Backbone as CSV, one residue per row, in Angstrom:
resi,resn,N_x,N_y,N_z,CA_x,CA_y,CA_z,C_x,C_y,C_z
1,MET,33.810,180.770,-98.043,34.203,182.053,-98.622,35.354,181.833,-99.610
2,THR,35.199,182.312,-100.834,36.302,182.202,-101.788,37.334,183.268,-101.484
3,ASN,38.545,183.103,-102.040,39.596,184.050,-101.698,39.284,185.463,-102.175
4,THR,38.509,185.598,-103.265,38.175,186.945,-103.738,37.166,187.630,-102.820
5,GLN,36.560,186.888,-101.915,35.622,187.500,-100.964,36.325,188.019,-99.714
6,PHE,37.648,187.882,-99.668,38.391,188.419,-98.535,38.569,189.926,-98.638
7,PHE,38.165,190.521,-99.760,38.253,191.974,-99.908,37.050,192.481,-100.687
8,VAL,36.707,193.748,-100.462,35.646,194.406,-101.224,36.190,195.720,-101.766
9,SER,35.558,196.216,-102.807,35.920,197.506,-103.393,35.091,198.612,-102.759
10,ALA,35.539,199.848,-102.937,34.764,201.006,-102.459,33.395,201.027,-103.127
11,GLU,33.356,200.693,-104.400,32.087,200.676,-105.148,31.105,199.692,-104.517
12,TRP,31.606,198.489,-104.191,30.739,197.484,-103.566,30.261,197.974,-102.207
13,LEU,31.170,198.524,-101.412,30.794,198.945,-100.066,29.782,200.078,-100.101
14,PHE,29.956,201.013,-101.030,28.995,202.120,-101.152,27.593,201.584,-101.438
15,ALA,27.519,200.538,-102.263,26.222,199.949,-102.611,25.608,199.179,-101.444
16,HIS,26.414,198.889,-100.415,25.925,198.099,-99.277,25.978,198.868,-97.954
17,LEU,26.043,200.186,-98.027,26.120,200.986,-96.794,24.922,200.771,-95.885
18,ASP,23.758,200.545,-96.474,22.537,200.388,-95.667,22.165,198.935,-95.432
19,ASP,23.056,198.026,-95.787,22.783,196.603,-95.623,22.945,196.231,-94.150
20,PRO,21.890,195.764,-93.491,22.005,195.419,-92.066,22.938,194.237,-91.804
21,GLN,23.292,193.504,-92.860,24.195,192.365,-92.700,25.666,192.764,-92.821
22,VAL,25.927,194.064,-93.029,27.301,194.538,-93.185,27.655,195.467,-92.026
23,VAL,28.752,195.189,-91.349,29.281,196.051,-90.293,30.646,196.555,-90.749
24,ILE,30.835,197.881,-90.709,32.074,198.500,-91.174,32.902,198.927,-89.964
25,VAL,34.198,198.640,-90.006,35.078,198.991,-88.887,36.280,199.783,-89.393
26,ASP,36.447,200.964,-88.850,37.585,201.833,-89.131,38.737,201.406,-88.221
27,CYS,39.874,201.052,-88.824,41.026,200.570,-88.060,42.232,201.494,-88.194
28,ARG,41.991,202.751,-88.588,43.136,203.645,-88.790,43.931,203.831,-87.496
29,PHE,45.254,203.868,-87.651,46.133,203.930,-86.484,47.500,204.412,-86.935
30,SER,48.229,205.030,-86.023,49.617,205.429,-86.284,50.484,204.934,-85.146
31,LEU,51.484,204.121,-85.461,52.406,203.645,-84.435,53.165,204.805,-83.801
32,ALA,53.443,205.834,-84.591,54.210,206.989,-84.101,53.361,207.923,-83.257
33,GLU,52.050,207.924,-83.502,51.138,208.849,-82.814,49.846,208.100,-82.479
34,PRO,49.847,207.317,-81.389,48.767,206.362,-81.125,47.348,206.934,-81.043
35,ILE,47.183,208.226,-80.768,45.817,208.770,-80.693,45.331,209.300,-82.041
36,LEU,46.199,209.297,-83.053,45.845,209.900,-84.333,44.671,209.201,-85.010
37,GLY,44.667,207.874,-85.005,43.596,207.139,-85.662,42.229,207.473,-85.098
38,GLN,42.128,207.514,-83.782,40.869,207.876,-83.123,40.453,209.295,-83.499
39,GLN,41.410,210.206,-83.548,41.113,211.590,-83.927,40.636,211.664,-85.376
40,GLN,41.278,210.930,-86.247,40.867,210.907,-87.659,39.454,210.354,-87.794
41,TYR,39.173,209.291,-87.053,37.837,208.691,-87.093,36.777,209.680,-86.635
42,GLN,37.048,210.366,-85.534,36.069,211.313,-85.004,35.835,212.484,-85.960
43,ALA,36.866,212.838,-86.736,36.733,213.944,-87.689,35.950,213.519,-88.927
44,SER,36.222,212.329,-89.433,35.495,211.848,-90.613,35.779,210.381,-90.867
45,HIS,34.723,209.653,-91.218,34.841,208.220,-91.482,33.728,207.797,-92.431
46,ILE,33.803,206.569,-92.899,32.749,206.026,-93.751,31.463,205.916,-92.930
47,SER,30.366,206.289,-93.529,29.077,206.305,-92.836,28.768,204.946,-92.213
48,GLY,28.408,204.963,-90.927,28.041,203.749,-90.215,29.204,202.998,-89.600
49,ALA,30.435,203.444,-89.866,31.607,202.711,-89.370,31.816,202.921,-87.876
50,ASP,32.150,201.844,-87.192,32.627,201.910,-85.817,34.150,201.985,-85.849
51,TYR,34.765,202.189,-84.687,36.222,202.301,-84.628,36.802,201.284,-83.653
52,LEU,37.877,200.627,-84.070,38.653,199.770,-83.171,40.107,200.205,-83.229
53,ASP,40.689,200.407,-82.059,42.037,200.927,-81.906,43.028,199.773,-81.749
54,LEU,44.145,199.829,-82.458,45.127,198.744,-82.391,45.565,198.473,-80.961
55,ASN,45.917,199.522,-80.227,46.431,199.329,-78.863,45.338,198.973,-77.869
56,GLN,44.194,199.662,-77.957,43.144,199.510,-76.952,42.228,198.322,-77.200
57,ASP,41.989,197.995,-78.474,40.970,196.998,-78.817,41.523,195.738,-79.483
58,LEU,42.534,195.899,-80.337,43.034,194.777,-81.131,44.308,194.184,-80.544
59,SER,44.659,194.606,-79.330,45.810,194.065,-78.606,45.477,194.066,-77.120
60,SER,46.254,193.301,-76.349,46.137,193.376,-74.889,47.360,194.108,-74.350
61,SER,47.394,194.311,-73.050,48.468,195.115,-72.467,49.822,194.413,-72.603
62,VAL,50.856,195.220,-72.751,52.203,194.718,-73.004,52.852,194.256,-71.695
63,GLY,53.492,193.099,-71.743,54.214,192.578,-70.583,55.687,192.398,-70.912
64,GLU,56.390,191.692,-70.064,57.815,191.447,-70.304,58.019,190.636,-71.581
65,HIS,57.145,189.656,-71.788,57.179,188.828,-72.987,55.834,188.945,-73.699
66,GLY,55.767,188.417,-74.908,54.514,188.467,-75.662,54.520,189.491,-76.778
67,GLY,55.554,190.317,-76.835,55.664,191.279,-77.926,54.960,192.593,-77.659
68,ARG,55.081,193.493,-78.637,54.536,194.846,-78.485,53.027,194.915,-78.668
69,HIS,52.440,193.931,-79.324,50.989,193.917,-79.528,50.446,192.512,-79.284
70,PRO,50.422,192.087,-78.004,49.879,190.755,-77.707,48.426,190.647,-78.172
71,LEU,48.002,189.452,-78.495,46.622,189.269,-78.943,45.647,189.754,-77.861
72,PRO,44.523,190.347,-78.276,43.568,190.856,-77.294,42.867,189.738,-76.535
73,ASN,42.311,190.074,-75.389,41.461,189.135,-74.651,40.222,188.848,-75.511
74,PRO,39.966,187.580,-75.863,38.857,187.274,-76.762,37.495,187.717,-76.237
75,ILE,37.292,187.645,-74.917,36.004,188.033,-74.338,35.799,189.544,-74.479
76,ASP,36.868,190.307,-74.223,36.770,191.768,-74.361,36.460,192.165,-75.799
77,LEU,37.173,191.560,-76.748,36.928,191.893,-78.148,35.532,191.437,-78.575
78,ALA,35.101,190.295,-78.083,33.758,189.804,-78.416,32.673,190.775,-77.945
79,GLN,32.869,191.358,-76.774,31.895,192.338,-76.268,31.831,193.566,-77.167
80,LYS,32.994,194.010,-77.652,33.032,195.171,-78.544,32.365,194.850,-79.877
81,LEU,32.609,193.645,-80.384,31.992,193.233,-81.642,30.482,193.085,-81.482
82,SER,30.053,192.618,-80.320,28.611,192.501,-80.047,27.944,193.874,-80.097
83,ALA,28.602,194.871,-79.508,28.050,196.231,-79.476,28.042,196.880,-80.865
84,MET,28.779,196.294,-81.805,28.772,196.777,-83.188,27.731,196.035,-84.034
85,GLY,27.088,195.050,-83.432,26.053,194.319,-84.152,26.562,193.129,-84.936
86,VAL,27.748,192.617,-84.592,28.307,191.489,-85.339,27.648,190.186,-84.885
87,LYS,26.973,189.532,-85.826,26.305,188.247,-85.605,26.967,187.192,-86.491
88,PRO,26.556,185.924,-86.367,27.203,184.878,-87.164,27.189,185.119,-88.674
89,ASN,26.110,185.724,-89.205,26.018,185.918,-90.655,26.406,187.329,-91.100
90,THR,26.964,188.118,-90.191,27.369,189.493,-90.519,28.682,189.490,-91.309
91,LEU,28.730,190.292,-92.375,29.991,190.525,-93.056,30.639,191.755,-92.445
92,VAL,31.812,191.582,-91.865,32.560,192.703,-91.304,33.546,193.189,-92.367
93,VAL,33.520,194.491,-92.642,34.454,195.090,-93.600,35.377,196.036,-92.827
94,ALA,36.674,195.752,-92.861,37.662,196.546,-92.130,38.441,197.420,-93.096
95,TYR,38.728,198.651,-92.676,39.559,199.524,-93.506,40.522,200.327,-92.659
96,ASP,41.589,200.829,-93.308,42.522,201.750,-92.677,43.089,202.670,-93.755
97,ASP,44.176,203.353,-93.459,44.850,204.142,-94.493,46.343,203.829,-94.471
98,SER,46.667,202.565,-94.120,48.057,202.147,-93.958,48.348,200.867,-94.736
99,ARG,47.782,200.790,-95.932,48.012,199.639,-96.812,47.635,198.321,-96.139
100,LEU,46.532,198.388,-95.393,45.891,197.243,-94.746,46.609,196.735,-93.506
101,ALA,47.624,197.460,-93.020,48.387,197.001,-91.854,47.485,196.679,-90.668
102,PHE,46.507,197.530,-90.411,45.664,197.371,-89.217,44.329,196.714,-89.552
103,ALA,43.821,196.958,-90.759,42.601,196.277,-91.202,42.823,194.770,-91.281
104,ALA,44.016,194.367,-91.747,44.306,192.936,-91.848,44.444,192.298,-90.473
105,ARG,44.877,193.066,-89.489,44.926,192.549,-88.106,43.518,192.168,-87.656
106,LEU,42.536,193.042,-87.911,41.161,192.714,-87.530,40.639,191.554,-88.370
107,TRP,40.964,191.562,-89.668,40.567,190.445,-90.550,41.051,189.117,-89.966
108,TRP,42.324,189.070,-89.553,42.865,187.829,-88.999,42.232,187.500,-87.659
109,LEU,42.078,188.512,-86.805,41.522,188.274,-85.467,40.106,187.709,-85.532
110,LEU,39.290,188.227,-86.433,37.925,187.709,-86.547,37.932,186.240,-86.962
111,ARG,38.789,185.886,-87.884,38.876,184.494,-88.304,39.424,183.630,-87.170
112,TYR,40.358,184.180,-86.403,40.890,183.487,-85.228,39.781,183.248,-84.199
113,LEU,38.838,184.178,-84.117,37.702,184.026,-83.200,36.563,183.219,-83.816
114,GLY,36.796,182.661,-85.008,35.821,181.775,-85.623,34.825,182.444,-86.544
115,HIS,35.041,183.725,-86.855,34.110,184.451,-87.726,34.729,184.585,-89.117
116,GLU,34.224,183.794,-90.067,34.809,183.745,-91.406,34.352,184.899,-92.299
117,GLN,33.208,185.494,-91.980,32.635,186.521,-92.852,33.303,187.865,-92.586
118,VAL,34.479,188.049,-93.147,35.214,189.289,-92.919,36.041,189.607,-94.159
119,ALA,36.090,190.891,-94.503,36.827,191.353,-95.678,37.517,192.670,-95.352
120,VAL,38.533,192.992,-96.145,39.173,194.305,-96.037,38.733,195.159,-97.222
121,LEU,38.775,196.459,-97.041,38.449,197.400,-98.112,39.719,197.700,-98.891
122,THR,39.825,197.193,-100.103,41.020,197.457,-100.909,41.044,198.932,-101.315
123,GLY,42.204,199.547,-101.184,42.318,200.983,-101.430,42.114,201.826,-100.187
124,GLY,41.521,201.216,-99.147,41.371,201.893,-97.864,40.554,203.170,-97.902
125,PHE,40.722,203.961,-96.848,39.951,205.198,-96.703,40.311,206.199,-97.801
126,ALA,41.582,206.246,-98.185,42.002,207.175,-99.244,41.318,206.839,-100.561
127,GLY,41.214,205.544,-100.862,40.532,205.122,-102.089,39.060,205.471,-102.062
128,TRP,38.453,205.341,-100.886,37.039,205.704,-100.706,36.843,207.194,-100.995
129,GLN,37.701,208.014,-100.430,37.601,209.458,-100.639,37.890,209.835,-102.088
130,LYS,38.888,209.196,-102.664,39.263,209.506,-104.051,38.122,209.201,-105.008
131,ALA,37.328,208.181,-104.670,36.182,207.814,-105.507,35.008,208.775,-105.320
132,GLY,35.138,209.684,-104.341,34.092,210.677,-104.127,32.930,210.200,-103.282
133,TYR,33.111,209.100,-102.572,32.031,208.583,-101.731,31.955,209.378,-100.429
134,PRO,30.766,209.442,-99.812,30.557,210.336,-98.670,31.229,209.869,-97.387
135,VAL,31.585,210.846,-96.552,32.107,210.588,-95.214,31.267,211.366,-94.211
136,THR,31.416,211.028,-92.945,30.614,211.661,-91.902,31.423,211.738,-90.618
137,ASP,30.946,212.558,-89.665,31.547,212.546,-88.327,30.565,211.987,-87.295
138,VAL,29.442,211.438,-87.781,28.415,210.887,-86.886,28.866,209.517,-86.376
139,ILE,28.906,209.369,-85.053,29.281,208.094,-84.426,28.032,207.222,-84.321
140,PRO,28.050,205.995,-84.840,26.834,205.166,-84.779,26.475,204.758,-83.348
141,GLU,25.179,204.571,-83.143,24.685,204.106,-81.839,25.077,202.638,-81.644
142,PRO,25.296,202.226,-80.384,25.565,200.803,-80.130,24.403,199.932,-80.620
143,ARG,24.723,198.756,-81.116,23.708,197.821,-81.560,23.670,196.616,-80.621
144,ILE,22.678,195.801,-80.805,22.516,194.644,-79.923,22.768,193.372,-80.707
145,ALA,23.751,192.628,-80.294,24.048,191.329,-80.886,24.833,190.531,-79.858
146,THR,24.991,189.257,-80.116,25.808,188.419,-79.242,26.857,187.718,-80.081
147,PHE,28.088,188.171,-79.931,29.197,187.543,-80.644,29.843,186.536,-79.705
148,VAL,29.844,185.280,-80.116,30.412,184.213,-79.286,31.705,183.731,-79.940
149,PRO,32.862,184.006,-79.332,34.123,183.576,-79.947,34.303,182.064,-79.907
150,GLN,34.784,181.529,-81.012,35.132,180.115,-81.102,36.592,180.073,-81.569
151,ILE,37.493,180.094,-80.608,38.909,180.337,-80.914,39.519,179.186,-81.714
152,GLN,40.173,179.582,-82.810,40.834,178.628,-83.702,42.316,178.540,-83.296
153,THR,42.573,177.721,-82.294,43.916,177.678,-81.704,44.987,177.265,-82.712
154,GLN,44.589,176.548,-83.765,45.567,176.071,-84.747,46.125,177.198,-85.615
155,MET,45.553,178.400,-85.526,45.988,179.513,-86.373,47.178,180.278,-85.814
156,VAL,47.575,179.976,-84.574,48.605,180.777,-83.919,49.650,179.869,-83.265
157,VAL,50.888,180.350,-83.224,51.960,179.622,-82.531,52.677,180.574,-81.584
158,ASP,53.354,179.998,-80.589,54.140,180.808,-79.657,55.629,180.581,-79.904
159,ARG,56.446,181.206,-79.086,57.897,181.149,-79.266,58.426,179.717,-79.222
160,GLU,57.914,178.919,-78.276,58.404,177.552,-78.144,58.124,176.742,-79.408
161,GLU,56.959,176.943,-79.984,56.628,176.217,-81.221,57.510,176.672,-82.373
162,VAL,57.818,177.973,-82.431,58.731,178.459,-83.466,60.097,177.800,-83.291
163,LYS,60.565,177.727,-82.047,61.879,177.130,-81.764,61.925,175.664,-82.198
164,THR,60.867,174.925,-81.917,60.892,173.484,-82.168,60.471,173.120,-83.591
165,ARG,59.670,173.974,-84.246,59.096,173.593,-85.531,59.754,174.249,-86.738
166,SER,60.323,175.448,-86.561,60.736,176.224,-87.740,61.863,175.576,-88.544
167,HIS,62.630,174.669,-87.936,63.729,174.028,-88.662,63.348,172.652,-89.205
168,LEU,62.096,172.254,-89.004,61.665,170.958,-89.525,61.510,171.029,-91.040
169,PRO,61.788,169.937,-91.745,61.562,169.937,-93.189,60.072,170.146,-93.479
170,GLY,59.771,170.960,-94.443,58.374,171.237,-94.776,57.799,172.439,-94.074
171,VAL,58.537,172.988,-93.093,58.062,174.175,-92.378,58.873,175.391,-92.849
172,VAL,58.168,176.461,-93.218,58.829,177.685,-93.668,58.464,178.817,-92.713
173,LEU,59.490,179.546,-92.261,59.303,180.692,-91.372,59.430,181.964,-92.214
174,VAL,58.368,182.763,-92.236,58.312,183.964,-93.083,58.379,185.221,-92.224
175,ASP,59.354,186.070,-92.498,59.478,187.382,-91.855,58.836,188.415,-92.777
176,SER,57.887,189.186,-92.245,57.090,190.104,-93.064,57.612,191.532,-93.096
177,ARG,58.694,191.812,-92.377,59.169,193.191,-92.285,59.902,193.622,-93.555
178,GLU,60.130,194.921,-93.667,60.864,195.454,-94.802,62.257,194.812,-94.842
179,SER,62.827,194.716,-96.043,64.065,193.953,-96.228,65.231,194.492,-95.407
180,ASP,65.284,195.823,-95.186,66.414,196.353,-94.413,66.267,196.083,-92.917
181,ARG,65.036,195.897,-92.464,64.847,195.467,-91.073,65.167,193.978,-90.948
182,PHE,64.766,193.206,-91.935,65.073,191.772,-91.944,66.586,191.545,-91.911
183,SER,67.312,192.319,-92.695,68.768,192.154,-92.781,69.497,192.729,-91.569
184,GLY,68.793,193.554,-90.779,69.411,194.164,-89.610,70.103,195.477,-89.894
185,GLU,69.985,195.972,-91.134,70.610,197.258,-91.486,69.914,198.420,-90.778
186,ARG,68.609,198.258,-90.531,67.820,199.323,-89.909,66.869,198.679,-88.915
187,GLU,66.732,199.277,-87.733,65.745,198.812,-86.757,65.186,200.011,-86.003
188,PRO,64.060,200.563,-86.482,63.512,201.791,-85.905,62.701,201.593,-84.623
189,ILE,62.346,200.360,-84.300,61.394,200.132,-83.201,61.963,199.254,-82.104
190,ASP,62.475,198.089,-82.470,62.887,197.113,-81.468,64.344,197.294,-81.036
191,LYS,64.668,196.770,-79.863,65.985,197.000,-79.263,67.105,196.237,-79.958
192,ILE,66.766,195.164,-80.625,67.758,194.340,-81.303,67.370,194.219,-82.772
193,ALA,68.364,194.328,-83.658,68.115,194.210,-85.098,68.388,192.785,-85.571
194,GLY,67.832,192.445,-86.728,68.088,191.136,-87.313,66.806,190.347,-87.509
195,HIS,66.933,189.036,-87.654,65.758,188.192,-87.869,65.979,186.819,-87.233
196,ILE,64.919,186.043,-87.145,65.003,184.701,-86.578,65.745,183.808,-87.571
197,SER,66.676,183.033,-87.052,67.491,182.164,-87.896,66.618,181.249,-88.755
198,GLY,66.933,181.203,-90.042,66.217,180.322,-90.960,65.034,180.955,-91.659
199,ALA,64.662,182.180,-91.258,63.492,182.840,-91.861,63.799,183.314,-93.275
200,VAL,62.732,183.388,-94.088,62.818,184.000,-95.410,61.994,185.287,-95.373
201,ASN,62.339,186.231,-96.235,61.750,187.564,-96.172,60.719,187.793,-97.279
202,TYR,59.481,188.068,-96.854,58.407,188.465,-97.772,57.823,189.773,-97.240
203,PRO,58.377,190.929,-97.643,57.920,192.198,-97.081,56.417,192.432,-97.299
204,TRP,55.748,192.820,-96.232,54.289,192.982,-96.276,53.838,194.063,-97.250
205,LEU,54.694,195.051,-97.508,54.310,196.136,-98.416,54.176,195.661,-99.861
206,GLU,54.648,194.462,-100.163,54.520,193.927,-101.516,53.125,193.376,-101.818
207,VAL,52.274,193.310,-100.797,50.938,192.730,-100.970,49.985,193.709,-101.663
208,THR,50.259,195.008,-101.498,49.437,196.057,-102.108,50.318,196.928,-102.999
209,ASP,49.656,197.767,-103.830,50.423,198.769,-104.561,50.608,199.991,-103.662
210,SER,51.254,201.018,-104.181,51.600,202.177,-103.340,50.371,202.936,-102.848
211,SER,49.214,202.702,-103.483,47.973,203.365,-103.054,47.136,202.498,-102.121
212,GLY,47.642,201.328,-101.787,46.931,200.478,-100.841,45.920,199.536,-101.464
213,TYR,45.972,199.378,-102.783,45.084,198.414,-103.448,45.770,197.057,-103.500
214,LEU,45.035,196.016,-103.122,45.574,194.663,-103.168,45.959,194.290,-104.591
215,LEU,47.126,193.658,-104.750,47.443,193.058,-106.029,46.450,191.920,-106.286
216,SER,46.290,191.536,-107.531,45.294,190.524,-107.891,45.623,189.177,-107.248
217,PRO,44.609,188.314,-107.080,44.889,186.980,-106.553,45.966,186.234,-107.351
218,GLN,46.004,186.440,-108.668,47.034,185.792,-109.479,48.425,186.320,-109.110
219,GLN,48.519,187.623,-108.903,49.804,188.209,-108.495,50.210,187.727,-107.104
220,GLN,49.221,187.586,-106.214,49.519,187.046,-104.881,50.024,185.603,-105.006
221,SER,49.408,184.856,-105.904,49.797,183.463,-106.114,51.216,183.367,-106.681
222,ASP,51.518,184.243,-107.638,52.876,184.261,-108.213,53.904,184.600,-107.142
223,ARG,53.565,185.573,-106.302,54.473,186.002,-105.234,54.765,184.864,-104.266
224,ALA,53.757,184.042,-104.000,53.883,182.984,-102.991,54.233,181.628,-103.593
225,SER,54.611,181.599,-104.863,54.794,180.313,-105.552,55.814,179.412,-104.857
226,ARG,56.856,180.015,-104.265,57.890,179.204,-103.605,57.394,178.610,-102.287
227,LEU,56.243,179.061,-101.806,55.722,178.585,-100.523,54.642,177.515,-100.696
228,GLU,54.208,177.293,-101.935,53.057,176.418,-102.182,53.246,175.001,-101.652
229,LYS,54.482,174.490,-101.711,54.712,173.094,-101.322,55.030,172.932,-99.837
230,ALA,55.094,174.046,-99.122,55.383,173.961,-97.688,54.239,173.255,-96.960
231,GLU,54.589,172.411,-96.004,53.566,171.727,-95.216,52.961,172.666,-94.178
232,GLU,53.778,173.603,-93.713,53.320,174.564,-92.705,54.118,175.854,-92.876
233,ILE,53.436,176.972,-92.767,54.087,178.275,-92.885,53.823,179.044,-91.597
234,ILE,54.872,179.560,-90.983,54.749,180.391,-89.783,55.160,181.809,-90.163
235,VAL,54.267,182.750,-89.954,54.494,184.132,-90.384,54.662,185.036,-89.169
236,TYR,55.661,185.906,-89.215,55.851,186.883,-88.143,56.269,188.218,-88.727
237,CYS,56.274,189.246,-87.880,56.751,190.584,-88.269,57.419,191.173,-87.034
238,GLY,57.200,192.446,-86.754,57.754,193.041,-85.552,56.928,192.715,-84.319
239,SER,55.591,192.755,-84.467,54.739,192.533,-83.298,53.432,191.800,-83.623
240,GLY,53.378,191.124,-84.757,52.186,190.340,-85.089,51.086,191.128,-85.752
241,VAL,51.390,192.312,-86.254,50.375,193.155,-86.907,50.494,193.050,-88.428
242,THR,51.592,193.547,-88.994,51.718,193.523,-90.456,51.898,192.106,-90.998
243,ALA,52.260,191.151,-90.144,52.279,189.747,-90.575,50.907,189.330,-91.104
244,CYS,49.858,189.939,-90.564,48.493,189.598,-90.991,48.236,189.990,-92.444
245,VAL,48.963,190.999,-92.945,48.841,191.366,-94.360,49.378,190.223,-95.212
246,ASN,50.477,189.624,-94.795,51.009,188.457,-95.506,50.079,187.259,-95.381
247,LEU,49.452,187.081,-94.241,48.504,185.976,-94.080,47.300,186.155,-95.001
248,LEU,46.849,187.398,-95.164,45.793,187.704,-96.125,46.264,187.375,-97.543
249,SER,47.486,187.779,-97.871,48.050,187.502,-99.196,48.086,185.999,-99.478
250,LEU,48.507,185.224,-98.485,48.583,183.777,-98.670,47.205,183.175,-98.896
251,GLU,46.197,183.666,-98.178,44.829,183.194,-98.400,44.364,183.545,-99.816
252,LEU,44.685,184.760,-100.264,44.322,185.157,-101.623,45.005,184.269,-102.656
253,ALA,46.191,183.772,-102.307,46.932,182.871,-103.194,46.441,181.430,-103.087
254,GLY,45.477,181.186,-102.211,44.935,179.845,-102.044,45.725,178.967,-101.102
255,ILE,46.622,179.580,-100.317,47.451,178.830,-99.360,46.854,178.996,-97.963
256,GLN,46.438,177.877,-97.358,45.658,177.950,-96.118,46.325,177.293,-94.917
257,ASN,47.617,176.991,-95.034,48.290,176.293,-93.922,49.251,177.219,-93.186
258,ALA,48.969,178.522,-93.205,49.859,179.497,-92.566,49.365,179.866,-91.176
259,LYS,50.316,180.055,-90.264,50.003,180.395,-88.877,50.722,181.683,-88.491
260,LEU,50.202,182.369,-87.502,50.811,183.599,-87.011,51.630,183.329,-85.756
261,TYR,52.883,183.771,-85.761,53.650,183.842,-84.510,53.288,185.195,-83.922
262,ALA,52.316,185.174,-82.999,51.680,186.411,-82.539,52.661,187.381,-81.889
263,GLY,53.583,186.863,-81.083,54.531,187.749,-80.408,55.571,188.337,-81.342
264,SER,55.894,187.581,-82.380,56.820,188.001,-83.430,58.194,188.424,-82.901
265,TRP,58.916,189.227,-83.682,60.299,189.593,-83.349,60.414,190.246,-81.968
266,SER,59.444,191.102,-81.611,59.536,191.801,-80.325,59.401,190.850,-79.147
267,ASP,58.692,189.724,-79.351,58.634,188.694,-78.317,59.916,187.869,-78.340
268,TRP,60.369,187.487,-79.521,61.550,186.649,-79.680,62.761,187.237,-78.976
269,ILE,62.976,188.540,-79.157,64.170,189.183,-78.577,64.012,189.521,-77.095
270,SER,62.809,189.275,-76.532,62.607,189.579,-75.112,63.175,188.469,-74.223
271,TYR,63.567,187.357,-74.835,64.133,186.242,-74.058,65.661,186.278,-74.120
């Protein structure tokens, strides 16, 4: 898959709504109001789209450690993907209305489970509606497929690896949160403000424009130019969700040696 295949336009998706090789997943979610995404989906969504919830489907239950959105149980997620008809050659298209915050989480998770055929919808649900494409409240019937996860363990690191690796020459630790959260001036979610020592700040909101459209691959490449020579990049955010937007950006820039610190800041400060 080339880096430009990591995203599709509303125009492309509309032309492929009836393609049996395409599975669409609505990932809308609100951290402030966790049931809102499900309610929005039930009211209206792209035709044929299934729904995956950040808390219920794209994360596992929260413990003392592991952060606010621990990675989901791969078997549980595989069963849900099977019921959506995801097969080895299926292209999964994920969308949200939060500048890819949650769609990119699914994009990363599928690749972590060994499924490379996955893209995000640039412009999200708002872009789809603005283009005048149809929406529906019809929930699709379950489909029959067998999704077999092949976990790519090299894509993720834990706290111990961050502690031992982040200060090595050639390793860059990237914090994806907004600059005022990185600096510790503001912390709306976690109990402790600040960032992991040695991290550099690449705010995830810089990956898209204000309407949720991805900047061009060239712009992504320019943004990541200082990271090109890194031997290894470890990316984190507050809980391992919006970090995935930066991981998508790095792939678009042609940089493929980046890993997710899944627990992120919320895991780091739990110790």
